[in-house]
C-alpha positions as a Markdown table, in Angstrom:
| # | Residue | x | y | z |
|---|---|---|---|---|
| 1 | Met | 0.0 | 0.0 | 0.0 |
| 2 | Thr | 1.3 | 3.4 | -0.8 |
| 3 | Ser | 1.6 | 6.0 | 1.9 |
| 4 | Asp | 1.2 | 9.8 | 2.1 |
| 5 | Ile | 3.7 | 12.2 | 3.4 |
| 6 | Thr | 3.0 | 11.4 | 7.0 |
| 7 | Gly | 3.4 | 7.6 | 6.6 |
| 8 | Glu | -0.4 | 7.0 | 6.8 |
| 9 | Pro | -2.4 | 5.5 | 3.9 |
| 10 | Pro | -3.4 | 8.3 | 1.4 |
| 11 | Thr | -6.9 | 9.8 | 2.1 |
| 12 | Gly | -7.8 | 11.0 | -1.3 |
| 13 | Ala | -7.0 | 11.6 | -4.9 |
| 14 | Ile | -4.8 | 14.3 | -6.4 |
| 15 | Ile | -7.1 | 17.1 | -7.7 |
| 16 | Val | -6.2 | 19.3 | -10.7 |
| 17 | Gly | -8.0 | 22.6 | -11.3 |
| 18 | Val | -8.5 | 22.7 | -15.1 |
| 19 | Asp | -9.1 | 25.6 | -17.4 |
| 20 | Ala | -7.9 | 26.5 | -20.9 |
| 21 | Ser | -4.7 | 28.3 | -19.9 |
| 22 | Ala | -1.2 | 27.2 | -20.7 |
| 23 | Ser | -0.2 | 26.9 | -17.0 |
| 24 | Ser | -3.3 | 24.6 | -16.5 |
| 25 | Arg | -2.1 | 22.3 | -19.2 |
| 26 | Ala | 1.3 | 22.2 | -17.5 |
| 27 | Ala | -0.4 | 21.5 | -14.2 |
| 28 | Val | -2.4 | 18.6 | -15.7 |
| 29 | Ala | 0.7 | 16.9 | -17.1 |
| 30 | Trp | 2.7 | 17.4 | -13.9 |
| 31 | Ala | -0.2 | 16.1 | -11.7 |
| 32 | Ala | -0.7 | 13.0 | -13.9 |
| 33 | Arg | 3.0 | 12.0 | -13.4 |
| 34 | Asp | 2.9 | 12.8 | -9.7 |
| 35 | Ala | -0.3 | 10.8 | -9.2 |
| 36 | Glu | 1.2 | 7.8 | -11.0 |
| 37 | Leu | 4.3 | 8.0 | -8.8 |
| 38 | Arg | 2.1 | 8.0 | -5.7 |
| 39 | Gly | -0.3 | 5.3 | -7.1 |
| 40 | Leu | -3.2 | 7.7 | -6.5 |
| 41 | Pro | -6.3 | 8.5 | -8.6 |
| 42 | Leu | -6.3 | 11.8 | -10.5 |
| 43 | Arg | -9.4 | 14.0 | -10.5 |
| 44 | Leu | -9.6 | 16.7 | -13.2 |
| 45 | Val | -11.9 | 19.4 | -12.1 |
| 46 | His | -13.3 | 22.3 | -14.1 |
| 47 | Val | -15.3 | 24.9 | -12.2 |
| 48 | Gln | -17.5 | 27.3 | -14.2 |
| 49 | Pro | -17.7 | 30.6 | -12.2 |
| 50 | Pro | -21.1 | 32.2 | -11.8 |
| 51 | Leu | -22.2 | 35.1 | -14.1 |
| 52 | Val | -21.7 | 38.3 | -12.2 |
| 53 | Met | -24.6 | 40.7 | -12.7 |
| 54 | Ser | -24.3 | 44.4 | -11.7 |
| 55 | Ser | -27.0 | 46.2 | -9.6 |
| 56 | Tyr | -28.1 | 48.4 | -12.5 |
| 57 | Pro | -29.9 | 47.4 | -15.7 |
| 58 | Val | -27.6 | 45.9 | -18.4 |
| 59 | Pro | -28.3 | 44.3 | -21.8 |
| 60 | Asp | -29.3 | 40.7 | -21.6 |
| 61 | Phe | -26.6 | 38.1 | -22.3 |
| 62 | Pro | -26.6 | 36.9 | -25.9 |
| 63 | Ala | -28.8 | 33.9 | -26.7 |
| 64 | Gly | -26.8 | 30.8 | -26.4 |
| 65 | Tyr | -24.3 | 32.2 | -24.0 |
| 66 | Ala | -24.8 | 29.5 | -21.4 |
| 67 | Arg | -24.6 | 26.8 | -24.1 |
| 68 | Ala | -21.3 | 28.3 | -25.4 |
| 69 | Glu | -19.9 | 28.3 | -21.8 |
| 70 | Asp | -21.0 | 24.7 | -21.4 |
| 71 | Glu | -19.3 | 23.7 | -24.6 |
| 72 | Arg | -16.1 | 25.6 | -23.6 |
| 73 | Ala | -16.1 | 23.7 | -20.3 |
| 74 | Lys | -16.6 | 20.4 | -22.1 |
| 75 | Gln | -13.7 | 21.1 | -24.4 |
| 76 | Ala | -11.4 | 22.1 | -21.6 |
| 77 | Ile | -12.0 | 19.0 | -19.5 |
| 78 | Glu | -11.8 | 16.7 | -22.6 |
| 79 | Gln | -8.4 | 18.2 | -23.6 |
| 80 | Ala | -7.2 | 17.9 | -20.0 |
| 81 | Tyr | -8.2 | 14.2 | -19.9 |
| 82 | Lys | -6.4 | 13.5 | -23.2 |
| 83 | Leu | -3.3 | 15.3 | -21.8 |
| 84 | Ala | -3.4 | 13.4 | -18.5 |
| 85 | Val | -3.8 | 10.0 | -20.2 |
| 86 | Gly | -0.9 | 10.8 | -22.6 |
| 87 | Ala | 1.3 | 11.7 | -19.7 |
| 88 | Ser | 0.5 | 8.5 | -17.8 |
| 89 | Ser | 1.2 | 4.8 | -18.3 |
| 90 | Pro | -1.4 | 2.9 | -20.5 |
| 91 | Asp | -3.0 | 1.2 | -17.5 |
| 92 | Arg | -3.6 | 4.5 | -15.7 |
| 93 | Ala | -6.6 | 5.7 | -17.7 |
| 94 | Ser | -9.2 | 4.1 | -15.4 |
| 95 | Gln | -7.6 | 6.1 | -12.5 |
| 96 | Ile | -8.3 | 9.4 | -14.2 |
| 97 | Ser | -11.7 | 11.0 | -13.8 |
| 98 | Thr | -13.3 | 14.3 | -15.0 |
| 99 | Glu | -15.8 | 16.6 | -13.3 |
| 100 | Val | -17.4 | 19.9 | -14.2 |
| 101 | His | -19.0 | 22.1 | -11.5 |
| 102 | Ala | -20.6 | 25.5 | -11.4 |
| 103 | Gly | -19.7 | 28.0 | -8.6 |
| 104 | Pro | -16.9 | 30.2 | -7.3 |
| 105 | Ile | -13.7 | 28.5 | -8.4 |
| 106 | Ala | -11.3 | 29.0 | -5.5 |
| 107 | Pro | -13.9 | 28.3 | -2.7 |
| 108 | Met | -15.0 | 25.1 | -4.4 |
| 109 | Leu | -11.5 | 23.8 | -4.8 |
| 110 | Val | -10.7 | 24.7 | -1.2 |
| 111 | Asp | -13.7 | 22.7 | -0.1 |
| 112 | Met | -12.6 | 19.8 | -2.2 |
| 113 | Ser | -9.1 | 20.0 | -0.7 |
| 114 | Lys | -10.5 | 18.6 | 2.6 |
| 115 | Ser | -10.6 | 15.1 | 1.1 |
| 116 | Ala | -7.6 | 15.4 | -1.3 |
| 117 | Thr | -4.0 | 14.3 | -0.9 |
| 118 | Met | -2.9 | 17.3 | -3.0 |
| 119 | Val | -4.5 | 20.0 | -5.1 |
| 120 | Val | -2.5 | 21.1 | -8.3 |
| 121 | Val | -3.1 | 24.3 | -10.2 |
| 122 | Gly | -1.4 | 26.4 | -12.8 |
| 123 | Cys | 0.2 | 29.6 | -11.6 |
| 124 | Leu | -2.1 | 31.7 | -13.8 |
| 125 | Gly | -5.6 | 31.4 | -15.0 |
| 126 | Glu | -7.2 | 32.1 | -18.3 |
| 127 | Ser | -7.7 | 35.8 | -17.5 |
| 128 | Ala | -4.2 | 36.5 | -16.2 |
| 129 | Val | -2.3 | 39.2 | -18.1 |
| 130 | Thr | 1.0 | 38.9 | -16.2 |
| 131 | Arg | 3.0 | 36.3 | -14.2 |
| 132 | Ala | 4.2 | 38.9 | -11.7 |
| 133 | Val | 1.6 | 37.7 | -9.2 |
| 134 | Leu | -0.4 | 34.5 | -8.8 |
| 135 | Gly | -3.8 | 34.1 | -10.3 |
| 136 | Ser | -6.7 | 34.5 | -7.9 |
| 137 | Val | -7.4 | 30.8 | -7.8 |
| 138 | Ser | -3.8 | 29.6 | -7.1 |
| 139 | Ser | -3.5 | 32.5 | -4.6 |
| 140 | Gly | -6.6 | 31.5 | -2.8 |
| 141 | Leu | -5.6 | 27.8 | -2.6 |
| 142 | Val | -2.0 | 28.4 | -1.2 |
| 143 | His | -3.6 | 30.6 | 1.5 |
| 144 | His | -6.6 | 28.5 | 2.4 |
| 145 | Ala | -6.4 | 24.9 | 1.2 |
| 146 | His | -6.6 | 22.0 | 3.6 |
| 147 | Cys | -3.9 | 19.9 | 2.0 |
| 148 | Pro | -0.6 | 20.5 | 0.1 |
| 149 | Val | -0.9 | 22.7 | -3.0 |
| 150 | Ala | 1.3 | 22.4 | -6.0 |
| 151 | Val | 1.6 | 25.5 | -8.2 |
| 152 | Ile | 2.9 | 24.8 | -11.6 |
| 153 | His | 4.8 | 27.3 | -13.7 |
| 154 | Gly | 4.9 | 26.2 | -17.3 |
| 155 | Glu | 7.9 | 28.4 | -18.5 |
| 156 | Val | 10.6 | 25.8 | -17.8 |
| 157 | Glu | 10.7 | 22.0 | -18.2 |
| 158 | Pro | 13.2 | 20.9 | -15.5 |
| 159 | Ser | 15.3 | 17.9 | -15.9 |
| 160 | Pro | 13.8 | 14.7 | -14.4 |
| 161 | Gln | 17.3 | 14.0 | -13.0 |
| 162 | Ala | 17.5 | 17.4 | -11.1 |
| 163 | Pro | 17.1 | 17.4 | -7.3 |
| 164 | Val | 14.2 | 18.4 | -5.2 |
| 165 | Leu | 14.8 | 21.5 | -3.1 |
| 166 | Val | 13.4 | 22.2 | 0.4 |
| 167 | Gly | 13.7 | 25.1 | 2.8 |
| 168 | Val | 14.2 | 24.1 | 6.4 |
| 169 | Asp | 13.8 | 26.6 | 9.2 |
| 170 | Gly | 12.6 | 24.5 | 12.2 |
| 171 | Ser | 8.9 | 25.5 | 12.1 |
| 172 | Pro | 6.1 | 22.9 | 12.1 |
| 173 | Ala | 5.3 | 24.0 | 8.5 |
| 174 | Ser | 8.9 | 23.4 | 7.6 |
| 175 | Glu | 8.8 | 19.9 | 9.0 |
| 176 | Arg | 5.8 | 19.1 | 6.8 |
| 177 | Ala | 7.7 | 20.6 | 3.8 |
| 178 | Thr | 10.6 | 18.3 | 4.7 |
| 179 | Ala | 8.4 | 15.3 | 4.8 |
| 180 | Ile | 6.9 | 16.0 | 1.4 |
| 181 | Ala | 10.4 | 16.8 | -0.1 |
| 182 | Phe | 11.9 | 13.5 | 1.0 |
| 183 | Asp | 8.9 | 11.6 | -0.3 |
| 184 | Glu | 9.0 | 13.3 | -3.7 |
| 185 | Ala | 12.8 | 12.8 | -4.0 |
| 186 | Ser | 12.5 | 9.1 | -3.1 |
| 187 | Arg | 9.7 | 8.5 | -5.6 |
| 188 | Arg | 11.6 | 10.3 | -8.3 |
| 189 | Gly | 14.9 | 8.7 | -7.5 |
| 190 | Val | 16.8 | 12.0 | -7.2 |
| 191 | Asp | 18.8 | 13.8 | -4.7 |
| 192 | Leu | 17.5 | 16.3 | -2.1 |
| 193 | Val | 18.9 | 19.7 | -1.4 |
| 194 | Ala | 18.0 | 21.0 | 2.1 |
| 195 | Leu | 18.7 | 24.7 | 2.5 |
| 196 | His | 18.8 | 26.3 | 5.9 |
| 197 | Ala | 19.1 | 30.1 | 6.1 |
| 198 | Trp | 19.7 | 31.1 | 9.7 |
| 199 | Thr | 19.2 | 34.9 | 9.4 |
| 200 | Asp | 16.5 | 37.1 | 7.9 |
| 201 | Met | 18.8 | 40.1 | 7.9 |
| 202 | Gly | 20.4 | 39.6 | 4.5 |
| 203 | Lys | 23.8 | 38.3 | 3.7 |
| 204 | Leu | 26.4 | 38.7 | 6.4 |
| 205 | Glu | 29.9 | 39.6 | 5.3 |
| 206 | Phe | 32.6 | 40.1 | 7.9 |
| 207 | Pro | 35.4 | 42.3 | 6.7 |
| 208 | Lys | 38.1 | 40.1 | 8.2 |
| 209 | Ile | 38.6 | 36.9 | 10.0 |
| 210 | Asn | 37.5 | 37.0 | 13.7 |
| 211 | Trp | 36.1 | 40.5 | 13.2 |
| 212 | Ala | 32.8 | 39.6 | 14.8 |
| 213 | Pro | 32.5 | 38.7 | 18.5 |
| 214 | Ile | 31.3 | 35.3 | 17.4 |
| 215 | Glu | 33.1 | 34.0 | 14.5 |
| 216 | Trp | 31.1 | 33.0 | 11.4 |
| 217 | Arg | 32.9 | 29.6 | 11.2 |
| 218 | Asn | 31.6 | 28.8 | 14.7 |
| 219 | Ile | 28.0 | 29.9 | 13.9 |
| 220 | Lys | 28.2 | 27.9 | 10.7 |
| 221 | Val | 29.2 | 24.7 | 12.5 |
| 222 | Glu | 26.4 | 25.2 | 15.0 |
| 223 | Glu | 23.8 | 25.8 | 12.3 |
| 224 | Glu | 25.0 | 22.8 | 10.3 |
| 225 | Glu | 24.5 | 20.6 | 13.4 |
| 226 | Val | 21.0 | 22.0 | 13.8 |
| 227 | Leu | 20.2 | 21.2 | 10.2 |
| 228 | Ala | 21.7 | 17.7 | 10.4 |
| 229 | Glu | 19.6 | 17.0 | 13.5 |
| 230 | Arg | 16.4 | 18.2 | 11.8 |
| 231 | Leu | 17.1 | 15.9 | 8.8 |
| 232 | Ser | 18.4 | 12.8 | 10.6 |
| 233 | Gly | 15.0 | 11.1 | 11.2 |
| 234 | Trp | 14.0 | 11.6 | 7.6 |
| 235 | Gln | 17.3 | 10.3 | 6.3 |
| 236 | Thr | 16.8 | 7.2 | 8.4 |
| 237 | Arg | 13.3 | 6.8 | 6.9 |
| 238 | Tyr | 14.5 | 7.4 | 3.4 |
| 239 | Pro | 18.0 | 5.8 | 3.1 |
| 240 | Asp | 17.7 | 5.9 | -0.7 |
| 241 | Val | 17.7 | 9.7 | -0.8 |
| 242 | Thr | 21.1 | 11.4 | -1.0 |
| 243 | Val | 20.9 | 14.7 | 0.9 |
| 244 | His | 23.0 | 17.8 | 0.2 |
| 245 | Arg | 22.8 | 20.2 | 3.2 |
| 246 | Val | 23.3 | 23.9 | 2.5 |
| 247 | Val | 23.6 | 26.5 | 5.3 |
| 248 | Val | 23.7 | 30.2 | 4.5 |
| 249 | Ala | 23.9 | 33.4 | 6.5 |
| 250 | Asp | 21.4 | 35.2 | 4.3 |
| 251 | Arg | 17.6 | 35.7 | 3.8 |
| 252 | Pro | 16.1 | 32.4 | 2.6 |
| 253 | Ala | 14.1 | 33.5 | -0.4 |
| 254 | Pro | 16.9 | 34.7 | -2.6 |
| 255 | Arg | 19.0 | 31.7 | -1.9 |
| 256 | Met | 16.1 | 29.3 | -2.5 |
| 257 | Leu | 15.4 | 30.9 | -5.8 |
| 258 | Glu | 19.1 | 30.7 | -6.7 |
| 259 | His | 19.1 | 26.9 | -6.0 |
| 260 | Ala | 15.8 | 26.5 | -7.8 |
| 261 | Asp | 17.5 | 27.2 | -11.1 |
| 262 | Ser | 19.0 | 23.7 | -10.9 |
| 263 | Ala | 16.2 | 21.8 | -9.2 |
| 264 | Gln | 13.0 | 20.1 | -10.6 |
| 265 | Leu | 10.7 | 20.9 | -7.7 |
| 266 | Val | 10.7 | 23.3 | -4.7 |
| 267 | Val | 8.9 | 22.5 | -1.4 |
| 268 | Val | 8.2 | 25.3 | 1.1 |
| 269 | Gly | 6.2 | 25.6 | 4.3 |
| 270 | Ser | 2.9 | 27.4 | 4.3 |
| 271 | His | 4.3 | 29.9 | 6.8 |
| 272 | Gly | 7.6 | 30.3 | 8.5 |
| 273 | Arg | 8.9 | 31.3 | 11.9 |
| 274 | Gly | 6.4 | 33.6 | 13.6 |
| 275 | Ala | 4.0 | 33.8 | 10.7 |
| 276 | Ser | 0.2 | 33.5 | 11.2 |
| 277 | Arg | -1.1 | 30.0 | 10.2 |
| 278 | Met | -3.7 | 31.7 | 7.9 |
| 279 | Leu | -1.1 | 33.5 | 5.9 |
| 280 | Leu | 1.5 | 32.3 | 3.4 |
| 281 | Gly | 4.9 | 33.4 | 4.8 |
| 282 | Ser | 7.0 | 35.9 | 3.0 |
| 283 | Val | 9.5 | 33.3 | 1.9 |
| 284 | Gly | 6.8 | 31.0 | 0.5 |
| 285 | Ser | 5.1 | 33.9 | -1.2 |
| 286 | Ala | 8.3 | 35.0 | -2.9 |
| 287 | Ile | 9.1 | 31.5 | -4.1 |
| 288 | Val | 5.6 | 30.6 | -5.4 |
| 289 | Asn | 5.5 | 33.9 | -7.3 |
| 290 | Ser | 9.0 | 33.9 | -8.7 |
| 291 | Ala | 10.1 | 30.3 | -9.2 |
| 292 | Gln | 9.9 | 29.0 | -12.8 |
| 293 | Ile | 9.6 | 25.3 | -11.7 |
| 294 | Pro | 6.8 | 23.5 | -9.8 |
| 295 | Val | 6.4 | 24.6 | -6.1 |
| 296 | Ile | 4.6 | 22.6 | -3.5 |
| 297 | Val | 3.3 | 24.6 | -0.5 |
| 298 | Ala | 3.0 | 22.3 | 2.5 |
| 299 | Arg | -0.5 | 23.4 | 3.7 |
| 300 | Arg | -2.4 | 21.4 | 6.2 |
| 301 | Ser | -5.9 | 21.8 | 7.7 |
């Protein structure tokens, strides 16, 4: 029996939010491969948002508008199904299902996340005009979902041999991110890069050796020991995963993005040290918005 990131049997399928955007197509393909690696069913879900009517009189919607929207939804979900089947092994077709619902997109997907193992979405929806910020659906999910959320950026196709990258800061959310990262690296048969940034003040540069009251080399040794301790239990559980530990005296987001250039997947906590549980931490927000490879936010209800 396969297990989820906590070691317990998986509780639900992997859900993909489907629309006609390029990032949605990338999300479907990524989710199909990930679901197969986990041995889980894949649910392709398209949600048609309600028509928004203003409070003052407006012309009626053109005849056939609803039929056109229904046809559009049908085409989007059929294309997603074909893409998911094509990205999977031949015997996986029976594990892929399609659904079309009507309602507010983000709230419906958030509700579905209560019974899902993971929700996968593209970084931008059909109406997005820039990738500088997340689309409203992906943003709503990374802030409110009840399970991990994978946000897929379609700009770059990372190498399947590239490592998985995880940020480790000692918070409970970071521990969940570490669990996911080890599991993903093990299933993919790749290395894991665990990055620990021990300061939020920016890069520390001492002008000369022993200039600071506490030498950097002593701090570095201590922080390396802290990181090794936080990873030891997971390394015992996943002996097949080679771990590369990286300790930096810098803000975590810039260094995570730097290492993401040579990774295939980034895993971050939903909030960091001192952040509200309801908010995506500044590090997670920066990475989800700026990374060009898939990012998993380790949300939990």
